[in-house]
Every structure is written in structure tokens, then in C-alpha cells.
C-alpha positions in Angstrom: 123.5 116.0 104.6 122.8 113.5 106.9 119.1 112.6 107.3 118.7 110.0 109.9 115.5 110.5 111.3 112.6 112.1 108.8 109.6 110.5 107.8 107.5 111.2 105.3 104.5 111.9 107.7 106.9 114.6 109.1 106.8 116.4 105.8 103.1 117.5 107.4 105.7 119.9 108.7 104.8 122.4 106.8 101.6 122.7 109.1 104.3 124.2 111.1 103.5 128.4 110.6 106.7 129.1 110.9 107.3 126.5 107.6 110.2 128.0 105.3 110.6 125.5 102.2 111.3 124.5 99.4 110.9 122.4 96.5 110.5 118.6 95.5 113.8 117.8 94.5 117.3 118.9 95.4 118.8 121.2 97.4 114.5 122.3 98.1 114.2 118.7 98.9 116.5 119.0 101.2 115.9 122.7 102.5 112.5 121.0 104.0 114.3 118.1 106.1 116.3 119.9 107.8 113.4 122.4 108.5 111.6 119.6 109.9 115.2 118.4 112.0 114.8 121.8 114.2 111.0 120.8 114.5 110.8 118.8 117.9 109.0 115.4 117.4 106.6 116.4 120.4 105.9 119.7 118.1 105.6 117.4 115.1 103.1 114.8 117.2 101.0 118.0 118.5 101.0 119.6 115.0 99.8 116.6 113.5 97.3 115.6 116.4 96.3 119.2 116.4 92.1 119.4 116.8 92.4 122.3 114.1 93.9 120.2 111.2 90.6 118.1 111.8 88.2 120.8 110.4 89.9 121.3 107.7 91.6 117.7 106.8 88.0 115.6 107.2 89.2 112.8 107.7 86.1 110.7 108.0 84.9 112.3 105.1 87.7 111.7 103.4 87.2 107.6 104.2 83.6 107.3 103.4 84.9 108.2 99.5 86.4 104.9 99.4 82.9 102.9 100.4 83.2 99.3 102.0 86.5 98.5 103.0 85.9 95.2 105.2 88.6 93.2 104.2 90.5 95.1 102.0 93.8 96.3 103.1 95.0 99.4 102.7 98.8 101.1 102.8 99.0 105.0 104.2 102.7 105.7 103.1 104.3 108.4 105.3 101.4 107.5 108.3 102.7 109.6 110.7 100.9 109.8 113.9 98.8 107.7 112.1 96.2 110.6 111.7 94.7 108.4 109.0 96.0 104.6 109.4 93.6 104.2 112.7 90.4 105.6 111.2 91.0 103.6 108.0 91.5 100.7 110.5 88.5 101.3 112.4 86.7 101.5 109.2 87.7 97.6 108.5 90.0 98.2 106.4 93.8 96.3 107.0 96.8 98.5 107.3 99.3 98.8 106.2 101.5 102.0 108.1 104.8 102.5 106.4 107.5 105.4 107.3 111.4 105.7 106.8 111.1 107.3 110.9 110.9 104.4 113.5 110.1 107.2 116.1 107.0 107.5 114.2 106.1 103.9 113.6 107.0 103.4 117.4 104.3 106.6 118.1 101.5 104.2 115.8 102.3 100.4 118.2 101.8 102.2 121.6 98.8 103.7 120.5 97.7 101.0 118.4 98.5 99.2 122.1 96.5 101.4 124.3 93.6 101.1 122.2 93.6 97.1 122.1 94.5 97.2 118.0 96.3 94.0 116.6 98.6 93.2 114.7 96.2 92.5 111.6 94.2 95.7 111.9 97.9 98.2 111.4 100.6 96.7 110.7 103.9 99.3 111.2 106.6 99.1 108.4 109.7 100.6 107.8 110.5 101.8 104.2 113.2 103.0 102.2 113.2 107.0 100.9 113.1 105.2 97.1 110.5 102.8 98.1 106.9 101.5 99.3 107.7 98.3 99.8 105.1 96.7 98.6 105.5 93.2 97.0 103.4 92.7 93.5 99.7 93.1 94.4 100.1 93.5 97.9 96.9 95.8 99.0 94.3 97.0 97.7 94.5 100.3 98.2 97.3 103.1 98.9 96.9 106.7 100.1 99.3 109.6 100.8 98.3 112.5 102.3 100.6 115.6 102.3 103.6 113.7 101.1 103.5 113.3 96.9 105.3 116.7 96.3 107.8 116.0 98.7 109.1 112.6 97.4 111.7 112.3 94.6 112.0 110.9 91.5 108.3 109.9 91.4 107.1 108.3 88.3 109.7 105.6 89.2 108.8 105.6 92.7 104.8 105.1 92.4 105.3 102.6 88.9 106.4 100.2 92.4 103.4 101.6 94.0 101.5 100.7 90.7 102.8 97.2 90.7 101.8 96.7 94.2 98.4 97.6 93.7 95.8 94.6 93.0 93.9 94.6 89.7 91.6 97.1 90.4 93.1 99.1 93.1 93.6 102.8 93.5 95.9 105.3 94.8 94.6 108.5 96.3 96.4 111.5 96.8 95.3 114.1 98.6 98.0 117.0 98.6 97.3 121.2 98.6 96.1 123.1 95.5 97.8 125.2 94.4 96.9 128.4 95.4 98.0 130.7 98.4 95.5 129.1 101.8 96.3 129.3 105.3 98.0 126.0 105.8 100.1 124.4 103.4 103.6 124.5 102.3 104.6 128.4 99.5 103.6 128.0 96.1 106.8 126.8 94.8 106.5 123.6 96.4 102.7 122.3 94.7 101.6 121.2 92.3 98.9 120.9 90.3 96.6 117.7 89.4 97.5 118.2 85.9 100.8 117.2 87.0 100.7 114.9 89.5 98.2 112.8 86.6 101.0 113.4 84.8 103.1 111.6 86.3 101.0 108.9 87.5 100.5 108.5 84.1 104.2 107.8 83.2 104.2 105.5 86.5 101.5 103.3 84.4 98.2 104.6 85.9 95.3 105.2 83.3 92.6 105.9 85.0 92.0 109.5 87.2 89.3 111.4 89.3 89.9 114.5 90.9 87.5 115.8 93.9 88.1 118.8 93.9 85.6 120.0 96.1 85.4 117.8 99.5 88.1 119.9 101.4 88.8 123.4 101.6 92.6 123.4 100.9 93.2 120.7 99.4 92.6 118.1 96.1 91.5 114.7 96.0 93.6 112.8 93.4 92.3 109.0 92.4 94.1 107.0 90.3 93.0 103.6 89.1 95.2 100.5 88.2 
């Protein structure tokens, strides 16, 4: 199957009610991408930016957990429409919005221009599926929202994330709880925070903090370098 324009952020497509997706490897991964190919770019943007999502995603409350962001650099993997990138930048961070889909990076560039924001506040970075393209110790924090379970070869991928974090840097994994919820992918696609922690330990992370109470349908697993 030829895949040219899907982004990690577009894997948020499981917000679409009719979505039927498989697991995180092999043909299941392909099923998820095939579903995304059926949705138009406009439909994806509409779903990512819906007011209903804000009610359960609680971006401002999530970002408040980061603490002081002034002067910090954060990579948003699978940035999509910049749902987290823009509020992170408003909070004072320098944000690298990373995606494999040029359309979403262009969307962020246009929105950034409309808001009068600079490249110093939000940099867009096109990345391949198998790498975040981070230089060694380039960023203070990395956030990945509703996308972790779609990445293949995760220990290898997040070993690159680990390398890209500064000493003491943190990776924030926000994904759906392994239980039935009104939003999110089928249960067979979901990973428990324990499973994610095991994979991230293989990637080199050693310290973990779990918050599974702030968000109704998701957990926040913070892995520290």
C-alpha cells in the first residue's frame, strides 16, 4: 500500500465515530492508515479542532502540569493541526511541531501567520515515520498525544527521542485508557500505561510518573531521562 500523506497527528482520526482500526503493527497499522485515507483533510481538521474534544482533552489543564515553560524547547510529535503546539507556545515554550504530513505543517504555518507568531515560537519540522529527527539533547520536553500506539518499532523510535532529550528531560505520552470509552480506538489497539512503560524502559527511560485521573478517557505517562 502506498502511503504518501498521512501524519502522525492524523492518527487522531479515531475521533471519527465510524472509525474501525486495527492494532499497532503490520496490517493493522495499514488498516488505520487506510481509514485515514478515506477522510478528507477538511474532515480531519474539523475533528481535531472540535469544541467537543476540548471538553475531554483538556489541553490547558494538561499543559499546566508542565510547570514553567518559558525558555524551554518542546517537540510535539504528530502535531497535526497544532492542537497542543499553539497553547504550548502561548505558555512560553519554543515548539517544534513535527509531522510527516506537509498539509498539516502548512496548516500550522498559515495559522501561525494569522496569529502573528514567529518561527522562534513554533518551528515546523517534517519527519519520517521511523524517526523524530532530533539532534542529541535538542529539546527539554517531548509530547505525543493519541499517537503512541500507532508507531511501529516503538523501543527503537523512542530511543531516538531519549537521545534527543536534554539531561532530565521528559517525554509525555497521552493516550487512551485500555477500557471502553466514548472516544478512542478499539480496545485491541490500546496499550496500558504498564505496557508503554515497559517499552520506554527498553528505550532507555528509567523514571516514570502516571496521571490517570485528570482526563476522563486518557492517561498521561511521563517518562524522564
